[in-house]
C-alpha positions in Angstrom: 24.4 75.9 175.0 24.4 74.6 178.6 23.1 71.3 177.4 25.7 70.9 174.6 28.7 71.8 177.0 27.1 69.0 179.8 27.2 66.4 176.9 30.8 67.5 175.6 32.0 67.0 179.7 30.7 63.8 180.2 31.5 62.1 176.8 35.2 63.2 177.2 35.0 62.5 180.9 34.2 59.1 180.2 36.6 58.9 177.2 39.6 60.0 179.8 38.5 57.5 182.6 38.5 54.6 180.0 42.1 55.7 178.7 43.4 56.1 182.0 42.3 52.8 182.9 43.9 51.1 179.7 47.0 52.7 180.9 47.1 51.0 184.5 45.8 47.9 182.9 47.3 47.4 179.6 49.2 44.5 179.4 52.0 45.6 176.7 53.8 48.9 176.8 52.6 49.7 173.5 49.0 49.4 174.7 50.0 51.8 177.3 51.6 54.1 174.7 48.7 54.2 172.8 46.3 54.9 175.6 48.7 57.8 176.5 48.3 58.9 172.9 44.7 58.8 173.1 44.9 60.6 176.5 46.9 63.6 174.9 44.7 63.8 172.0 42.1 64.0 174.3 43.6 66.9 176.4 43.8 68.8 172.9 40.2 68.0 171.9 38.7 69.7 175.0 41.1 72.5 175.0 40.2 73.4 171.1 36.5 72.9 172.0 37.0 75.4 175.0 38.5 77.6 172.3 35.9 77.3 169.9 33.0 77.9 172.6 34.9 80.8 173.9 36.0 82.2 170.6 39.8 82.8 171.4 43.3 81.4 170.6 45.3 82.0 173.5 45.9 78.0 174.3 46.7 77.4 170.9 50.6 77.4 172.0 49.3 74.9 174.5 48.0 72.6 171.9 51.2 72.8 169.8 53.5 71.8 173.3 51.2 68.6 173.7 51.2 67.7 170.1 54.8 67.9 169.9 55.3 65.9 173.2 52.9 63.4 171.7 54.7 62.9 168.5 58.3 62.8 170.6 56.9 60.0 173.0 55.6 58.2 170.2 58.8 58.0 168.4 60.9 57.3 171.5 58.8 54.3 172.6 58.9 52.9 169.1 62.2 53.1 168.9 62.6 51.6 172.3 60.7 48.6 171.4 62.5 48.1 168.3 65.9 48.1 170.1 64.0 45.5 172.6 62.8 43.2 169.2 66.4 43.5 167.7 68.4 42.3 171.0 65.8 39.4 171.4 66.6 37.7 168.0 
């Protein structure tokens, strides 16, 4: 079980660092938005794995809030980019 937890921590840690790198370096706002969605998804996966390993549902409201923030953030960025494209034409 400890080896499995270590593997989970390593995989999610590397994925988180690569995602943060894309947020910082990303050439466009859409790259940064996609990377932030991936980061929020990684956080949700880590919380879900923690819930499954420890067999509880206490962090389920946190997962729901993160999912809502992610959806609303993606929608607002898409609207912002769409408006920016319309102005340029």
